C-alpha positions in Angstrom: 173.8 111.3 142.1 171.4 114.3 141.9 168.5 113.6 139.5 167.9 116.0 136.7 164.1 116.1 137.4 162.0 115.9 140.5 158.3 114.9 139.9 155.9 115.8 142.7 152.4 114.3 142.7 149.8 115.3 145.3 147.1 112.6 145.6 143.8 112.3 147.6 141.6 109.3 147.0 142.8 108.8 143.4 144.2 105.3 143.7 143.4 104.1 140.2 144.6 107.3 138.5 147.7 107.5 140.6 148.7 103.9 139.7 148.2 104.7 136.0 150.2 107.9 136.3 153.1 106.2 138.1 153.1 103.3 135.6 153.4 105.8 132.7 156.4 107.4 134.3 158.3 104.1 134.4 158.5 104.2 130.6 160.9 107.2 130.9 164.0 105.4 131.9 166.1 107.9 129.7 165.4 110.6 132.3 167.1 110.6 135.7 164.1 111.5 137.8 163.0 111.1 141.4 159.3 110.7 142.0 157.7 112.0 145.2 154.0 111.3 146.1 152.4 113.4 148.8 149.6 111.2 150.0 146.9 113.6 151.4 145.0 111.5 153.9 143.3 109.1 151.4 141.1 106.2 152.6 141.3 104.2 149.3 144.6 102.4 149.8 146.6 104.9 147.7 149.5 104.8 150.1 149.7 101.0 150.2 149.6 101.0 146.4 152.7 103.1 146.2 154.5 101.1 148.9 153.9 97.7 147.3 153.8 98.4 143.6 156.1 101.5 143.2 158.8 101.0 145.9 161.1 103.4 143.9 158.8 106.3 144.7 159.4 108.5 147.8 156.1 108.5 149.7 155.1 111.2 152.2 151.9 110.6 154.1 150.2 113.6 155.7 148.9 113.4 159.3 146.1 115.8 158.3 144.7 117.0 155.0 146.2 120.0 153.4 145.5 122.1 150.3 147.1 121.6 147.0 149.6 124.5 147.3 150.7 123.5 150.8 151.2 119.9 149.7 153.3 121.0 146.7 155.6 122.8 149.1 155.9 119.7 151.2 156.9 117.7 148.1 159.3 120.4 146.9 161.1 120.4 150.3 161.7 116.7 149.9 163.1 117.0 146.4 166.6 117.6 145.1 166.7 118.2 141.3 167.2 121.7 139.7 163.9 121.3 137.8 160.6 120.3 139.3 157.5 118.9 137.7 154.3 119.3 139.7 151.9 116.7 138.2 148.3 115.7 138.9 147.6 112.0 139.6 145.0 111.9 136.8 147.6 112.3 134.1 149.4 109.9 131.8 152.9 111.0 130.6 153.4 110.1 127.0 156.7 108.7 125.7 159.3 111.3 125.0 157.5 114.1 126.7 159.8 114.5 129.7 163.0 114.5 127.5 161.3 117.0 125.1 160.6 119.5 127.9 164.1 119.1 129.4 165.5 119.9 126.0 163.4 123.1 125.7 164.3 124.1 129.3 168.0 123.9 128.4 167.5 126.1 125.4 165.5 128.8 127.3 167.3 129.8 130.5 165.3 133.0 130.6 162.2 130.9 131.3 161.4 129.8 134.8 158.1 128.0 134.4 156.9 125.7 131.6 153.7 124.0 130.7 153.1 120.9 128.6 150.3 120.2 126.0 147.5 118.4 127.7 145.0 116.1 126.0 141.7 114.9 127.5 140.6 111.3 127.4 139.2 111.8 123.9 142.4 113.4 122.6 140.9 116.9 122.7 143.2 119.7 123.7 142.7 121.1 127.2 142.7 124.9 127.6 145.7 124.9 129.9 147.3 128.3 129.5 146.2 131.9 129.3 146.5 135.5 130.4 146.3 136.7 134.0 142.7 137.4 135.1 141.6 141.0 134.7 138.0 142.2 134.2 138.7 142.4 130.5 140.3 138.9 130.1 137.5 137.4 132.2 134.8 139.1 130.0 136.5 137.8 126.8 136.8 134.3 128.2 133.0 134.2 128.6 132.2 136.0 125.4 134.4 133.8 123.2 132.7 130.7 124.5 129.5 131.9 122.7 131.2 133.6 119.7 133.8 131.1 118.3 134.3 133.1 115.1 135.9 135.9 117.1 138.5 133.6 118.8 141.3 133.9 116.2 141.4 137.7 116.7 140.7 138.0 120.4 141.7 134.7 122.1 145.2 135.9 123.0 143.6 138.5 125.3 141.3 135.9 127.0 141.9 134.6 130.5 142.2 131.1 129.0 143.5 130.8 125.5 141.3 129.0 122.9 143.9 128.6 120.1 147.7 128.2 119.6 148.1 124.9 121.3 150.2 123.5 118.4 153.0 126.0 118.8 155.6 126.8 121.5 155.1 130.3 122.9 155.4 132.6 125.9 152.2 132.9 128.0 151.2 134.4 131.4 150.3 131.2 133.2 150.1 127.4 132.7 148.0 125.0 134.7 149.2 123.4 137.9 148.0 120.0 136.6 151.4 119.8 134.8 153.6 122.7 135.9 157.4 122.6 135.4 159.5 125.1 137.4 163.2 125.7 138.0 164.1 125.4 141.7 165.7 128.8 141.7 162.5 130.3 140.3 160.3 128.6 142.9 162.6 129.9 145.6 162.7 133.4 144.3 158.9 133.5 143.9 158.5 132.4 147.5 157.1 128.9 146.8 153.4 128.0 146.4 151.0 130.1 148.5 149.5 127.5 150.8 148.1 130.2 153.1 145.7 132.1 150.8 144.8 129.2 148.4 143.4 125.8 149.4 142.6 124.7 145.8 142.5 126.4 142.4 144.3 129.5 141.2 147.4 128.8 143.1 149.1 127.9 139.8 148.1 131.3 138.3 149.4 133.0 141.5 152.7 131.2 141.3 153.2 132.1 137.6 152.4 135.7 138.4 155.0 135.9 141.2 157.6 134.1 139.0 157.1 136.7 136.3 157.4 139.4 138.9 160.7 137.8 139.9 162.0 138.3 136.3 161.2 134.8 134.7 159.2 134.0 131.6 156.5 131.4 131.4 156.6 129.1 128.3 154.1 126.7 126.8 155.7 123.7 125.1 153.6 121.7 122.6 156.3 119.1 122.1 155.8 117.8 125.6 152.5 116.0 125.6 150.4 114.3 128.3 146.9 113.0 128.9 145.0 114.8 131.6 141.7 113.0 132.5 140.6 116.1 134.4 138.7 116.6 137.6 139.0 113.0 138.7 139.6 114.0 142.3 136.6 113.2 144.5 135.3 116.8 144.8 131.6 117.6 144.3 130.9 120.0 141.4 129.3 122.5 143.7 132.3 122.5 146.0 134.7 122.8 143.1 132.9 125.9 141.8 132.8 127.5 145.2 136.6 127.0 145.7 137.3 128.2 142.2 135.3 131.4 142.8 136.8 132.0 146.2 140.4 131.5 144.9 139.8 133.8 141.9 138.6 136.6 144.2 141.7 136.0 146.5 144.0 136.4 143.5 142.3 139.6 142.4 142.5 141.1 145.9 146.1 139.9 146.5 147.6 141.3 143.2 145.2 144.1 142.1 143.8 145.5 145.3 140.5 145.3 147.3 138.4 147.3 144.8 138.8 144.8 141.9 138.6 142.0 144.4 135.1 143.1 145.2 134.2 143.9 141.6 135.2 140.4 140.4 132.4 138.4 142.1 129.8 140.9 141.0 131.0 140.6 137.4 130.8 136.8 137.6 127.2 136.9 138.9 126.3 139.2 136.0 127.8 136.8 133.5 125.9 133.9 135.0 122.6 135.7 134.6 123.3 136.8 131.0 124.4 133.3 130.0 121.3 131.5 131.4 
């Protein structure tokens, strides 16, 4: 029988978090889901953990390390459900959250991509949705970090939204830490871009192409997860470098070379002003 949901988890040296994530998914017996773990050349025993403790999970072990987007495509090719959930291993899926999203997806056929409400380890809300990056939205994102009183009036124009996480609404993008997408949407959008993006901004790029293909992106507060955030073994300096590179790639890819060159210059200016 074809499952109603395929859950795809890409993991690299995140054994503890992966085990916790898979354990939380076992509590959702009311959802007919297949779970696929793409094991990205870990050396911490993650693959053995899945084999011995979660035999119901389909395990794919890479021969060589790949980027997040490329691994998501690998998992998607091995899946079969009409709706896919791309999930980070450092997440914990709360009871009822899968069924809540499935219900919303059934009510909104015009939407191709969905995002859940994410909480950090202290139950604070993660900024997990926003507008596509432009010079204006990037500027507002930085400005509103230092001027909170302006957020209610201007946050909807910011690259990452500050408010509105209690309501269901249409947005430009949702984070790849917990990104739901219809199979037909993923196919029409051309899949994840594993050529231009190694890590970061591939989620924004996918949402951009999904919207170009005619689908809406919806944030759903009723579907709730914990995201313990940045638990992958990546050094902060490397994370920042990849983020900056991927942001510039997005700008060049979708807005042209001029804005692709302006973007890094703007970021350097922001950094100097905020010191």
